[in-house]
PDB file of N, CA, C and O in Angstrom:
ATOM      1  N   MET A   1      73.565  55.539  86.959  1.00  0.00           N
ATOM      2  CA  MET A   1      74.379  54.375  87.272  1.00  0.00           C
ATOM      3  C   MET A   1      73.559  53.370  88.066  1.00  0.00           C
ATOM      4  O   MET A   1      73.729  53.247  89.279  1.00  0.00           O
ATOM      5  N   ASN A   2      72.702  52.676  87.411  1.00  0.00           N
ATOM      6  CA  ASN A   2      71.854  51.709  88.083  1.00  0.00           C
ATOM      7  C   ASN A   2      72.334  50.288  87.914  1.00  0.00           C
ATOM      8  O   ASN A   2      71.627  49.360  88.309  1.00  0.00           O
ATOM      9  N   SER A   3      73.502  50.079  87.346  1.00  0.00           N
ATOM     10  CA  SER A   3      74.004  48.721  87.167  1.00  0.00           C
ATOM     11  C   SER A   3      74.732  48.267  88.425  1.00  0.00           C
ATOM     12  O   SER A   3      74.973  49.049  89.345  1.00  0.00           O
ATOM     13  N   ASP A   4      75.073  46.984  88.439  1.00  0.00           N
ATOM     14  CA  ASP A   4      75.782  46.439  89.586  1.00  0.00           C
ATOM     15  C   ASP A   4      77.233  46.888  89.640  1.00  0.00           C
ATOM     16  O   ASP A   4      77.854  46.870  90.703  1.00  0.00           O
ATOM     17  N   VAL A   5      77.768  47.285  88.511  1.00  0.00           N
ATOM     18  CA  VAL A   5      79.158  47.721  88.463  1.00  0.00           C
ATOM     19  C   VAL A   5      79.183  49.237  88.382  1.00  0.00           C
ATOM     20  O   VAL A   5      78.617  49.831  87.465  1.00  0.00           O
ATOM     21  N   ILE A   6      79.838  49.851  89.343  1.00  0.00           N
ATOM     22  CA  ILE A   6      79.944  51.304  89.366  1.00  0.00           C
ATOM     23  C   ILE A   6      80.706  51.762  88.131  1.00  0.00           C
ATOM     24  O   ILE A   6      81.764  51.223  87.805  1.00  0.00           O
ATOM     25  N   GLY A   7      80.160  52.759  87.450  1.00  0.00           N
ATOM     26  CA  GLY A   7      80.840  53.321  86.296  1.00  0.00           C
ATOM     27  C   GLY A   7      80.489  52.650  84.990  1.00  0.00           C
ATOM     28  O   GLY A   7      80.881  53.142  83.932  1.00  0.00           O
ATOM     29  N   HIS A   8      79.767  51.546  85.021  1.00  0.00           N
ATOM     30  CA  HIS A   8      79.429  50.817  83.799  1.00  0.00           C
ATOM     31  C   HIS A   8      78.618  51.713  82.866  1.00  0.00           C
ATOM     32  O   HIS A   8      77.596  52.278  83.253  1.00  0.00           O
ATOM     33  N   GLY A   9      79.099  51.828  81.627  1.00  0.00           N
ATOM     34  CA  GLY A   9      78.364  52.580  80.630  1.00  0.00           C
ATOM     35  C   GLY A   9      78.565  54.080  80.699  1.00  0.00           C
ATOM     36  O   GLY A   9      77.882  54.820  79.991  1.00  0.00           O
ATOM     37  N   THR A  10      79.466  54.540  81.516  1.00  0.00           N
ATOM     38  CA  THR A  10      79.706  55.972  81.595  1.00  0.00           C
ATOM     39  C   THR A  10      80.872  56.340  80.711  1.00  0.00           C
ATOM     40  O   THR A  10      81.697  55.497  80.360  1.00  0.00           O
ATOM     41  N   GLY A  11      80.930  57.576  80.366  1.00  0.00           N
ATOM     42  CA  GLY A  11      82.029  58.056  79.551  1.00  0.00           C
ATOM     43  C   GLY A  11      82.149  59.550  79.683  1.00  0.00           C
ATOM     44  O   GLY A  11      81.381  60.190  80.401  1.00  0.00           O
ATOM     45  N   GLU A  12      83.118  60.103  78.985  1.00  0.00           N
ATOM     46  CA  GLU A  12      83.364  61.533  79.071  1.00  0.00           C
ATOM     47  C   GLU A  12      82.141  62.337  78.657  1.00  0.00           C
ATOM     48  O   GLU A  12      81.933  63.438  79.165  1.00  0.00           O
ATOM     49  N   ASP A  13      81.330  61.815  77.749  1.00  0.00           N
ATOM     50  CA  ASP A  13      80.155  62.537  77.278  1.00  0.00           C
ATOM     51  C   ASP A  13      79.106  62.716  78.370  1.00  0.00           C
ATOM     52  O   ASP A  13      78.266  63.611  78.269  1.00  0.00           O
ATOM     53  N   SER A  14      79.134  61.895  79.401  1.00  0.00           N
ATOM     54  CA  SER A  14      78.130  61.979  80.453  1.00  0.00           C
ATOM     55  C   SER A  14      78.504  62.984  81.537  1.00  0.00           C
ATOM     56  O   SER A  14      77.705  63.237  82.438  1.00  0.00           O
ATOM     57  N   PHE A  15      79.690  63.555  81.469  1.00  0.00           N
ATOM     58  CA  PHE A  15      80.148  64.512  82.473  1.00  0.00           C
ATOM     59  C   PHE A  15      79.736  65.937  82.109  1.00  0.00           C
ATOM     60  O   PHE A  15      79.678  66.287  80.930  1.00  0.00           O
ATOM     61  N   THR A  16      79.451  66.755  83.117  1.00  0.00           N
ATOM     62  CA  THR A  16      79.211  68.183  82.924  1.00  0.00           C
ATOM     63  C   THR A  16      80.544  68.852  82.622  1.00  0.00           C
ATOM     64  O   THR A  16      81.574  68.464  83.173  1.00  0.00           O
ATOM     65  N   ALA A  17      80.529  69.846  81.759  1.00  0.00           N
ATOM     66  CA  ALA A  17      81.761  70.560  81.415  1.00  0.00           C
ATOM     67  C   ALA A  17      82.381  71.163  82.675  1.00  0.00           C
ATOM     68  O   ALA A  17      81.688  71.787  83.478  1.00  0.00           O
ATOM     69  N   ILE A  18      83.677  70.973  82.838  1.00  0.00           N
ATOM     70  CA  ILE A  18      84.403  71.447  84.024  1.00  0.00           C
ATOM     71  C   ILE A  18      84.191  72.942  84.240  1.00  0.00           C
ATOM     72  O   ILE A  18      83.999  73.387  85.371  1.00  0.00           O
ATOM     73  N   GLU A  19      84.227  73.718  83.158  1.00  0.00           N
ATOM     74  CA  GLU A  19      84.125  75.174  83.265  1.00  0.00           C
ATOM     75  C   GLU A  19      82.792  75.624  83.840  1.00  0.00           C
ATOM     76  O   GLU A  19      82.682  76.743  84.343  1.00  0.00           O
ATOM     77  N   GLN A  20      81.787  74.777  83.774  1.00  0.00           N
ATOM     78  CA  GLN A  20      80.455  75.127  84.257  1.00  0.00           C
ATOM     79  C   GLN A  20      80.258  74.820  85.743  1.00  0.00           C
ATOM     80  O   GLN A  20      79.226  75.175  86.312  1.00  0.00           O
ATOM     81  N   LEU A  21      81.222  74.173  86.369  1.00  0.00           N
ATOM     82  CA  LEU A  21      81.054  73.733  87.751  1.00  0.00           C
ATOM     83  C   LEU A  21      81.503  74.791  88.747  1.00  0.00           C
ATOM     84  O   LEU A  21      82.553  75.413  88.588  1.00  0.00           O
ATOM     85  N   SER A  22      80.688  74.982  89.776  1.00  0.00           N
ATOM     86  CA  SER A  22      81.103  75.826  90.895  1.00  0.00           C
ATOM     87  C   SER A  22      82.155  75.064  91.703  1.00  0.00           C
ATOM     88  O   SER A  22      82.398  73.882  91.464  1.00  0.00           O
ATOM     89  N   TYR A  23      82.764  75.749  92.648  1.00  0.00           N
ATOM     90  CA  TYR A  23      83.749  75.083  93.501  1.00  0.00           C
ATOM     91  C   TYR A  23      83.117  73.891  94.217  1.00  0.00           C
ATOM     92  O   TYR A  23      83.677  72.795  94.236  1.00  0.00           O
ATOM     93  N   GLU A  24      81.957  74.119  94.797  1.00  0.00           N
ATOM     94  CA  GLU A  24      81.300  73.063  95.570  1.00  0.00           C
ATOM     95  C   GLU A  24      80.924  71.869  94.696  1.00  0.00           C
ATOM     96  O   GLU A  24      81.076  70.719  95.108  1.00  0.00           O
ATOM     97  N   GLN A  25      80.434  72.146  93.493  1.00  0.00           N
ATOM     98  CA  GLN A  25      80.081  71.059  92.580  1.00  0.00           C
ATOM     99  C   GLN A  25      81.318  70.252  92.192  1.00  0.00           C
ATOM    100  O   GLN A  25      81.289  69.021  92.186  1.00  0.00           O
ATOM    101  N   ALA A  26      82.406  70.957  91.869  1.00  0.00           N
ATOM    102  CA  ALA A  26      83.645  70.274  91.481  1.00  0.00           C
ATOM    103  C   ALA A  26      84.194  69.454  92.643  1.00  0.00           C
ATOM    104  O   ALA A  26      84.618  68.314  92.453  1.00  0.00           O
ATOM    105  N   ARG A  27      84.189  70.028  93.842  1.00  0.00           N
ATOM    106  CA  ARG A  27      84.687  69.319  95.028  1.00  0.00           C
ATOM    107  C   ARG A  27      83.855  68.077  95.322  1.00  0.00           C
ATOM    108  O   ARG A  27      84.399  67.011  95.611  1.00  0.00           O
ATOM    109  N   ASN A  28      82.540  68.218  95.249  1.00  0.00           N
ATOM    110  CA  ASN A  28      81.662  67.078  95.528  1.00  0.00           C
ATOM    111  C   ASN A  28      81.829  65.975  94.492  1.00  0.00           C
ATOM    112  O   ASN A  28      81.859  64.792  94.833  1.00  0.00           O
ATOM    113  N   GLU A  29      81.937  66.364  93.226  1.00  0.00           N
ATOM    114  CA  GLU A  29      82.128  65.358  92.182  1.00  0.00           C
ATOM    115  C   GLU A  29      83.482  64.675  92.343  1.00  0.00           C
ATOM    116  O   GLU A  29      83.596  63.466  92.138  1.00  0.00           O
ATOM    117  N   LEU A  30      84.505  65.443  92.708  1.00  0.00           N
ATOM    118  CA  LEU A  30      85.831  64.864  92.933  1.00  0.00           C
ATOM    119  C   LEU A  30      85.784  63.841  94.065  1.00  0.00           C
ATOM    120  O   LEU A  30      86.355  62.757  93.947  1.00  0.00           O
ATOM    121  N   ALA A  31      85.111  64.179  95.153  1.00  0.00           N
ATOM    122  CA  ALA A  31      84.985  63.238  96.273  1.00  0.00           C
ATOM    123  C   ALA A  31      84.259  61.966  95.833  1.00  0.00           C
ATOM    124  O   ALA A  31      84.624  60.866  96.246  1.00  0.00           O
ATOM    125  N   GLU A  32      83.241  62.117  95.002  1.00  0.00           N
ATOM    126  CA  GLU A  32      82.496  60.957  94.504  1.00  0.00           C
ATOM    127  C   GLU A  32      83.370  60.099  93.592  1.00  0.00           C
ATOM    128  O   GLU A  32      83.314  58.871  93.654  1.00  0.00           O
ATOM    129  N   ILE A  33      84.170  60.736  92.754  1.00  0.00           N
ATOM    130  CA  ILE A  33      85.069  59.988  91.867  1.00  0.00           C
ATOM    131  C   ILE A  33      86.085  59.203  92.683  1.00  0.00           C
ATOM    132  O   ILE A  33      86.371  58.047  92.369  1.00  0.00           O
ATOM    133  N   VAL A  34      86.627  59.810  93.716  1.00  0.00           N
ATOM    134  CA  VAL A  34      87.578  59.100  94.582  1.00  0.00           C
ATOM    135  C   VAL A  34      86.898  57.876  95.193  1.00  0.00           C
ATOM    136  O   VAL A  34      87.475  56.790  95.226  1.00  0.00           O
ATOM    137  N   ARG A  35      85.675  58.058  95.674  1.00  0.00           N
ATOM    138  CA  ARG A  35      84.934  56.944  96.273  1.00  0.00           C
ATOM    139  C   ARG A  35      84.730  55.823  95.252  1.00  0.00           C
ATOM    140  O   ARG A  35      84.931  54.648  95.560  1.00  0.00           O
ATOM    141  N   ILE A  36      84.332  56.194  94.047  1.00  0.00           N
ATOM    142  CA  ILE A  36      84.090  55.200  92.993  1.00  0.00           C
ATOM    143  C   ILE A  36      85.376  54.467  92.636  1.00  0.00           C
ATOM    144  O   ILE A  36      85.380  53.242  92.515  1.00  0.00           O
ATOM    145  N   LEU A  37      86.464  55.209  92.466  1.00  0.00           N
ATOM    146  CA  LEU A  37      87.734  54.574  92.102  1.00  0.00           C
ATOM    147  C   LEU A  37      88.225  53.632  93.197  1.00  0.00           C
ATOM    148  O   LEU A  37      88.803  52.583  92.909  1.00  0.00           O
ATOM    149  N   GLU A  38      87.994  54.011  94.454  1.00  0.00           N
ATOM    150  CA  GLU A  38      88.430  53.158  95.561  1.00  0.00           C
ATOM    151  C   GLU A  38      87.682  51.829  95.596  1.00  0.00           C
ATOM    152  O   GLU A  38      88.189  50.856  96.153  1.00  0.00           O
ATOM    153  N   LEU A  39      86.491  51.771  95.015  1.00  0.00           N
ATOM    154  CA  LEU A  39      85.743  50.511  94.963  1.00  0.00           C
ATOM    155  C   LEU A  39      86.425  49.500  94.049  1.00  0.00           C
ATOM    156  O   LEU A  39      86.303  48.292  94.253  1.00  0.00           O
ATOM    157  N   GLY A  40      87.142  49.994  93.043  1.00  0.00           N
ATOM    158  CA  GLY A  40      87.892  49.115  92.152  1.00  0.00           C
ATOM    159  C   GLY A  40      87.045  48.207  91.286  1.00  0.00           C
ATOM    160  O   GLY A  40      87.481  47.107  90.947  1.00  0.00           O
ATOM    161  N   GLN A  41      85.854  48.631  90.920  1.00  0.00           N
ATOM    162  CA  GLN A  41      84.945  47.779  90.150  1.00  0.00           C
ATOM    163  C   GLN A  41      84.927  48.079  88.659  1.00  0.00           C
ATOM    164  O   GLN A  41      84.206  47.414  87.916  1.00  0.00           O
ATOM    165  N   MET A  42      85.689  49.046  88.203  1.00  0.00           N
ATOM    166  CA  MET A  42      85.663  49.416  86.787  1.00  0.00           C
ATOM    167  C   MET A  42      86.841  48.805  86.054  1.00  0.00           C
ATOM    168  O   MET A  42      87.851  48.442  86.658  1.00  0.00           O
ATOM    169  N   ASN A  43      86.694  48.697  84.742  1.00  0.00           N
ATOM    170  CA  ASN A  43      87.818  48.228  83.945  1.00  0.00           C
ATOM    171  C   ASN A  43      88.854  49.355  83.840  1.00  0.00           C
ATOM    172  O   ASN A  43      88.610  50.476  84.284  1.00  0.00           O
ATOM    173  N   LEU A  44      89.982  49.049  83.261  1.00  0.00           N
ATOM    174  CA  LEU A  44      91.083  50.005  83.197  1.00  0.00           C
ATOM    175  C   LEU A  44      90.701  51.282  82.456  1.00  0.00           C
ATOM    176  O   LEU A  44      90.994  52.380  82.932  1.00  0.00           O
ATOM    177  N   ASP A  45      90.062  51.158  81.315  1.00  0.00           N
ATOM    178  CA  ASP A  45      89.698  52.346  80.533  1.00  0.00           C
ATOM    179  C   ASP A  45      88.746  53.260  81.296  1.00  0.00           C
ATOM    180  O   ASP A  45      88.921  54.478  81.302  1.00  0.00           O
ATOM    181  N   GLU A  46      87.741  52.674  81.937  1.00  0.00           N
ATOM    182  CA  GLU A  46      86.809  53.478  82.730  1.00  0.00           C
ATOM    183  C   GLU A  46      87.522  54.128  83.908  1.00  0.00           C
ATOM    184  O   GLU A  46      87.280  55.295  84.217  1.00  0.00           O
ATOM    185  N   SER A  47      88.393  53.381  84.559  1.00  0.00           N
ATOM    186  CA  SER A  47      89.151  53.933  85.682  1.00  0.00           C
ATOM    187  C   SER A  47      89.997  55.114  85.238  1.00  0.00           C
ATOM    188  O   SER A  47      90.067  56.128  85.932  1.00  0.00           O
ATOM    189  N   LEU A  48      90.642  54.987  84.083  1.00  0.00           N
ATOM    190  CA  LEU A  48      91.461  56.087  83.569  1.00  0.00           C
ATOM    191  C   LEU A  48      90.614  57.305  83.227  1.00  0.00           C
ATOM    192  O   LEU A  48      91.026  58.440  83.465  1.00  0.00           O
ATOM    193  N   THR A  49      89.438  57.071  82.672  1.00  0.00           N
ATOM    194  CA  THR A  49      88.530  58.181  82.364  1.00  0.00           C
ATOM    195  C   THR A  49      88.155  58.925  83.638  1.00  0.00           C
ATOM    196  O   THR A  49      88.175  60.155  83.679  1.00  0.00           O
ATOM    197  N   TYR A  50      87.813  58.172  84.672  1.00  0.00           N
ATOM    198  CA  TYR A  50      87.457  58.794  85.946  1.00  0.00           C
ATOM    199  C   TYR A  50      88.660  59.478  86.584  1.00  0.00           C
ATOM    200  O   TYR A  50      88.521  60.567  87.141  1.00  0.00           O
ATOM    201  N   TRP A  51      89.824  58.870  86.514  1.00  0.00           N
ATOM    202  CA  TRP A  51      91.027  59.470  87.089  1.00  0.00           C
ATOM    203  C   TRP A  51      91.338  60.797  86.391  1.00  0.00           C
ATOM    204  O   TRP A  51      91.649  61.790  87.048  1.00  0.00           O
ATOM    205  N   GLU A  52      91.254  60.810  85.052  1.00  0.00           N
ATOM    206  CA  GLU A  52      91.501  62.045  84.303  1.00  0.00           C
ATOM    207  C   GLU A  52      90.483  63.116  84.675  1.00  0.00           C
ATOM    208  O   GLU A  52      90.833  64.289  84.810  1.00  0.00           O
ATOM    209  N   ARG A  53      89.242  62.720  84.838  1.00  0.00           N
ATOM    210  CA  ARG A  53      88.201  63.661  85.257  1.00  0.00           C
ATOM    211  C   ARG A  53      88.526  64.203  86.649  1.00  0.00           C
ATOM    212  O   ARG A  53      88.367  65.396  86.908  1.00  0.00           O
ATOM    213  N   GLY A  54      88.976  63.330  87.532  1.00  0.00           N
ATOM    214  CA  GLY A  54      89.354  63.760  88.874  1.00  0.00           C
ATOM    215  C   GLY A  54      90.489  64.773  88.853  1.00  0.00           C
ATOM    216  O   GLY A  54      90.466  65.750  89.601  1.00  0.00           O
ATOM    217  N   GLU A  55      91.472  64.547  88.007  1.00  0.00           N
ATOM    218  CA  GLU A  55      92.578  65.506  87.873  1.00  0.00           C
ATOM    219  C   GLU A  55      92.063  66.862  87.397  1.00  0.00           C
ATOM    220  O   GLU A  55      92.476  67.901  87.912  1.00  0.00           O
ATOM    221  N   ALA A  56      91.168  66.852  86.423  1.00  0.00           N
ATOM    222  CA  ALA A  56      90.601  68.101  85.910  1.00  0.00           C
ATOM    223  C   ALA A  56      89.763  68.802  86.979  1.00  0.00           C
ATOM    224  O   ALA A  56      89.784  70.028  87.085  1.00  0.00           O
ATOM    225  N   LEU A  57      89.028  68.023  87.768  1.00  0.00           N
ATOM    226  CA  LEU A  57      88.230  68.604  88.851  1.00  0.00           C
ATOM    227  C   LEU A  57      89.122  69.222  89.921  1.00  0.00           C
ATOM    228  O   LEU A  57      88.821  70.299  90.436  1.00  0.00           O
ATOM    229  N   ALA A  58      90.213  68.547  90.255  1.00  0.00           N
ATOM    230  CA  ALA A  58      91.145  69.087  91.248  1.00  0.00           C
ATOM    231  C   ALA A  58      91.726  70.411  90.760  1.00  0.00           C
ATOM    232  O   ALA A  58      91.854  71.360  91.534  1.00  0.00           O
ATOM    233  N   LYS A  59      92.074  70.472  89.488  1.00  0.00           N
ATOM    234  CA  LYS A  59      92.601  71.716  88.912  1.00  0.00           C
ATOM    235  C   LYS A  59      91.550  72.817  88.979  1.00  0.00           C
ATOM    236  O   LYS A  59      91.868  73.961  89.305  1.00  0.00           O
ATOM    237  N   ARG A  60      90.304  72.480  88.672  1.00  0.00           N
ATOM    238  CA  ARG A  60      89.216  73.464  88.724  1.00  0.00           C
ATOM    239  C   ARG A  60      89.024  73.978  90.144  1.00  0.00           C
ATOM    240  O   ARG A  60      88.812  75.174  90.345  1.00  0.00           O
ATOM    241  N   CYS A  61      89.094  73.096  91.125  1.00  0.00           N
ATOM    242  CA  CYS A  61      88.988  73.518  92.524  1.00  0.00           C
ATOM    243  C   CYS A  61      90.118  74.477  92.881  1.00  0.00           C
ATOM    244  O   CYS A  61      89.893  75.488  93.547  1.00  0.00           O
ATOM    245  N   GLU A  62      91.331  74.162  92.440  1.00  0.00           N
ATOM    246  CA  GLU A  62      92.474  75.038  92.701  1.00  0.00           C
ATOM    247  C   GLU A  62      92.271  76.407  92.063  1.00  0.00           C
ATOM    248  O   GLU A  62      92.633  77.425  92.653  1.00  0.00           O
ATOM    249  N   GLU A  63      91.697  76.442  90.863  1.00  0.00           N
ATOM    250  CA  GLU A  63      91.423  77.716  90.198  1.00  0.00           C
ATOM    251  C   GLU A  63      90.422  78.541  91.001  1.00  0.00           C
ATOM    252  O   GLU A  63      90.605  79.744  91.186  1.00  0.00           O
ATOM    253  N   HIS A  64      89.364  77.887  91.475  1.00  0.00           N
ATOM    254  CA  HIS A  64      88.369  78.588  92.296  1.00  0.00           C
ATOM    255  C   HIS A  64      89.015  79.131  93.571  1.00  0.00           C
ATOM    256  O   HIS A  64      88.769  80.275  93.954  1.00  0.00           O
ATOM    257  N   LEU A  65      89.833  78.320  94.224  1.00  0.00           N
ATOM    258  CA  LEU A  65      90.474  78.752  95.465  1.00  0.00           C
ATOM    259  C   LEU A  65      91.464  79.881  95.224  1.00  0.00           C
ATOM    260  O   LEU A  65      91.564  80.800  96.037  1.00  0.00           O
ATOM    261  N   ALA A  66      92.197  79.824  94.116  1.00  0.00           N
ATOM    262  CA  ALA A  66      93.133  80.901  93.786  1.00  0.00           C
ATOM    263  C   ALA A  66      92.370  82.202  93.542  1.00  0.00           C
ATOM    264  O   ALA A  66      92.806  83.270  93.972  1.00  0.00           O
ATOM    265  N   GLY A  67      91.246  82.112  92.862  1.00  0.00           N
ATOM    266  CA  GLY A  67      90.420  83.295  92.632  1.00  0.00           C
ATOM    267  C   GLY A  67      89.882  83.869  93.930  1.00  0.00           C
ATOM    268  O   GLY A  67      89.852  85.086  94.110  1.00  0.00           O
ATOM    269  N   ALA A  68      89.461  83.002  94.827  1.00  0.00           N
ATOM    270  CA  ALA A  68      88.962  83.461  96.125  1.00  0.00           C
ATOM    271  C   ALA A  68      90.081  84.113  96.932  1.00  0.00           C
ATOM    272  O   ALA A  68      89.863  85.140  97.574  1.00  0.00           O
ATOM    273  N   ALA A  69      91.268  83.527  96.904  1.00  0.00           N
ATOM    274  CA  ALA A  69      92.409  84.104  97.623  1.00  0.00           C
ATOM    275  C   ALA A  69      92.753  85.479  97.066  1.00  0.00           C
ATOM    276  O   ALA A  69      93.073  86.396  97.821  1.00  0.00           O
ATOM    277  N   HIS A  70      92.688  85.622  95.752  1.00  0.00           N
ATOM    278  CA  HIS A  70      92.968  86.914  95.118  1.00  0.00           C
ATOM    279  C   HIS A  70      91.949  87.962  95.564  1.00  0.00           C
ATOM    280  O   HIS A  70      92.313  89.103  95.848  1.00  0.00           O
ATOM    281  N   ARG A  71      90.685  87.577  95.625  1.00  0.00           N
ATOM    282  CA  ARG A  71      89.645  88.511  96.075  1.00  0.00           C
ATOM    283  C   ARG A  71      89.864  88.931  97.519  1.00  0.00           C
ATOM    284  O   ARG A  71      89.660  90.096  97.861  1.00  0.00           O
ATOM    285  N   VAL A  72      90.277  87.998  98.372  1.00  0.00           N
ATOM    286  CA  VAL A  72      90.555  88.328  99.773  1.00  0.00           C
ATOM    287  C   VAL A  72      91.732  89.292  99.857  1.00  0.00           C
ATOM    288  O   VAL A  72      91.683  90.269 100.604  1.00  0.00           O
ATOM    289  N   GLU A  73      92.786  89.023  99.095  1.00  0.00           N
ATOM    290  CA  GLU A  73      93.954  89.907  99.091  1.00  0.00           C
ATOM    291  C   GLU A  73      93.577  91.312  98.635  1.00  0.00           C
ATOM    292  O   GLU A  73      94.040  92.296  99.211  1.00  0.00           O
ATOM    293  N   GLN A  74      92.742  91.410  97.608  1.00  0.00           N
ATOM    294  CA  GLN A  74      92.298  92.720  97.132  1.00  0.00           C
ATOM    295  C   GLN A  74      91.496  93.445  98.205  1.00  0.00           C
ATOM    296  O   GLN A  74      91.689  94.641  98.425  1.00  0.00           O
ATOM    297  N   ALA A  75      90.605  92.734  98.869  1.00  0.00           N
ATOM    298  CA  ALA A  75      89.792  93.344  99.918  1.00  0.00           C
ATOM    299  C   ALA A  75      90.664  93.820 101.070  1.00  0.00           C
ATOM    300  O   ALA A  75      90.439  94.902 101.613  1.00  0.00           O
ATOM    301  N   LEU A  76      91.653  93.024 101.447  1.00  0.00           N
ATOM    302  CA  LEU A  76      92.560  93.428 102.522  1.00  0.00           C
ATOM    303  C   LEU A  76      93.377  94.646 102.124  1.00  0.00           C
ATOM    304  O   LEU A  76      93.594  95.543 102.939  1.00  0.00           O
ATOM    305  N   ALA A  77      93.831  94.684 100.875  1.00  0.00           N
ATOM    306  CA  ALA A  77      94.613  95.823 100.400  1.00  0.00           C
ATOM    307  C   ALA A  77      93.759  97.087 100.380  1.00  0.00           C
ATOM    308  O   ALA A  77      94.227  98.159 100.765  1.00  0.00           O
ATOM    309  N   GLN A  78      92.519  96.966  99.936  1.00  0.00           N
ATOM    310  CA  GLN A  78      91.625  98.124  99.924  1.00  0.00           C
ATOM    311  C   GLN A  78      91.336  98.592 101.339  1.00  0.00           C
ATOM    312  O   GLN A  78      91.257  99.794 101.594  1.00  0.00           O
ATOM    313  N   GLY A  79      91.177  97.651 102.261  1.00  0.00           N
ATOM    314  CA  GLY A  79      90.948  98.006 103.658  1.00  0.00           C
ATOM    315  C   GLY A  79      92.146  98.718 104.256  1.00  0.00           C
ATOM    316  O   GLY A  79      91.987  99.665 105.027  1.00  0.00           O
ATOM    317  N   ALA A  80      93.342  98.271 103.909  1.00  0.00           N
ATOM    318  CA  ALA A  80      94.558  98.907 104.416  1.00  0.00           C
ATOM    319  C   ALA A  80      94.705 100.310 103.851  1.00  0.00           C
ATOM    320  O   ALA A  80      95.099 101.228 104.570  1.00  0.00           O
ATOM    321  N   GLU A  81      94.393 100.490 102.567  1.00  0.00           N
ATOM    322  CA  GLU A  81      94.465 101.819 101.951  1.00  0.00           C
ATOM    323  C   GLU A  81      93.464 102.763 102.597  1.00  0.00           C
ATOM    324  O   GLU A  81      93.784 103.920 102.870  1.00  0.00           O
ATOM    325  N   LYS A  82      92.261 102.276 102.841  1.00  0.00           N
ATOM    326  CA  LYS A  82      91.224 103.098 103.467  1.00  0.00           C
ATOM    327  C   LYS A  82      91.634 103.479 104.881  1.00  0.00           C
ATOM    328  O   LYS A  82      91.453 104.623 105.298  1.00  0.00           O
ATOM    329  N   SER A  83      92.181 102.530 105.611  1.00  0.00           N
ATOM    330  CA  SER A  83      92.623 102.790 106.981  1.00  0.00           C
ATOM    331  C   SER A  83      93.756 103.806 106.999  1.00  0.00           C
ATOM    332  O   SER A  83      93.784 104.686 107.860  1.00  0.00           O
ATOM    333  N   ALA A  84      94.684 103.694 106.064  1.00  0.00           N
ATOM    334  CA  ALA A  84      95.807 104.629 105.996  1.00  0.00           C
ATOM    335  C   ALA A  84      95.319 106.028 105.655  1.00  0.00           C
ATOM    336  O   ALA A  84      95.864 107.008 106.163  1.00  0.00           O
ATOM    337  N   ALA A  85      94.312 106.142 104.811  1.00  0.00           N
ATOM    338  CA  ALA A  85      93.776 107.452 104.442  1.00  0.00           C
ATOM    339  C   ALA A  85      93.024 108.081 105.607  1.00  0.00           C
ATOM    340  O   ALA A  85      93.061 109.299 105.786  1.00  0.00           O
ATOM    341  N   GLU A  86      92.346 107.266 106.394  1.00  0.00           N
ATOM    342  CA  GLU A  86      91.590 107.774 107.534  1.00  0.00           C
ATOM    343  C   GLU A  86      92.486 108.100 108.718  1.00  0.00           C
ATOM    344  O   GLU A  86      92.157 108.973 109.521  1.00  0.00           O
ATOM    345  N   HIS A  87      93.601 107.417 108.834  1.00  0.00           N
ATOM    346  CA  HIS A  87      94.515 107.601 109.956  1.00  0.00           C
ATOM    347  C   HIS A  87      95.925 107.814 109.425  1.00  0.00           C
ATOM    348  O   HIS A  87      96.743 106.895 109.453  1.00  0.00           O
ATOM    349  N   PRO A  88      96.217 109.021 108.939  1.00  0.00           N
ATOM    350  CA  PRO A  88      97.562 109.250 108.393  1.00  0.00           C
ATOM    351  C   PRO A  88      98.627 109.060 109.470  1.00  0.00           C
ATOM    352  O   PRO A  88      98.376 109.266 110.657  1.00  0.00           O
ATOM    353  N   ALA A  89      99.800 108.670 109.037  1.00  0.00           N
ATOM    354  CA  ALA A  89     100.913 108.445 109.968  1.00  0.00           C
ATOM    355  C   ALA A  89     101.264 109.753 110.665  1.00  0.00           C
ATOM    356  O   ALA A  89     101.249 110.821 110.054  1.00  0.00           O
ATOM    357  N   ASP A  90     101.582 109.652 111.960  1.00  0.00           N
ATOM    358  CA  ASP A  90     101.980 110.861 112.684  1.00  0.00           C
ATOM    359  C   ASP A  90     103.435 111.189 112.384  1.00  0.00           C
ATOM    360  O   ASP A  90     104.083 110.497 111.599  1.00  0.00           O
ATOM    361  N   ASP A  91     103.938 112.222 112.995  1.00  0.00           N
ATOM    362  CA  ASP A  91     105.300 112.670 112.703  1.00  0.00           C
ATOM    363  C   ASP A  91     106.357 111.902 113.482  1.00  0.00           C
ATOM    364  O   ASP A  91     107.524 112.291 113.497  1.00  0.00           O
ATOM    365  N   GLY A  92     105.960 110.832 114.120  1.00  0.00           N
ATOM    366  CA  GLY A  92     106.917 110.005 114.832  1.00  0.00           C
ATOM    367  C   GLY A  92     107.032 110.338 116.305  1.00  0.00           C
ATOM    368  O   GLY A  92     107.700 109.613 117.043  1.00  0.00           O
ATOM    369  N   GLU A  93     106.399 111.419 116.761  1.00  0.00           N
ATOM    370  CA  GLU A  93     106.463 111.787 118.172  1.00  0.00           C
ATOM    371  C   GLU A  93     105.273 111.187 118.896  1.00  0.00           C
ATOM    372  O   GLU A  93     104.157 111.159 118.377  1.00  0.00           O
ATOM    373  N   ASP A  94     105.533 110.705 120.111  1.00  0.00           N
ATOM    374  CA  ASP A  94     104.464 110.147 120.923  1.00  0.00           C
ATOM    375  C   ASP A  94     103.637 111.270 121.522  1.00  0.00           C
ATOM    376  O   ASP A  94     104.156 112.353 121.793  1.00  0.00           O
ATOM    377  N   ALA A  95     102.369 111.019 121.725  1.00  0.00           N
ATOM    378  CA  ALA A  95     101.466 112.010 122.291  1.00  0.00           C
ATOM    379  C   ALA A  95     101.560 112.054 123.806  1.00  0.00           C
ATOM    380  O   ALA A  95     100.892 112.878 124.431  1.00  0.00           O
ATOM    381  N   PHE A  96     102.354 111.211 124.406  1.00  0.00           N
ATOM    382  CA  PHE A  96     102.449 111.161 125.871  1.00  0.00           C
ATOM    383  C   PHE A  96     103.298 112.247 126.405  1.00  0.00           C
ATOM    384  O   PHE A  96     103.481 112.348 127.618  1.00  0.00           O
TER     385      PHE A  96
END
């Protein structure tokens, strides 16, 4: 993008496939798209292309975060199972 108008000459073909982006890549590209759109220098069609890309990037970020949350939940559940196996419940009587 070396022209005076941000987004000039860009199109969907110039974007990396959403499925190939890591969370950080998708988040960074989304932030850049927001910055570009806020400049208001593109025509309507280009703006819509960028907006649609931003929506897809936001969805991809949500997918990454949902996957990370699932992994954390699994790790916590495994930790709880391990803890329960190592420290079985007592018979309800206090040791005091």
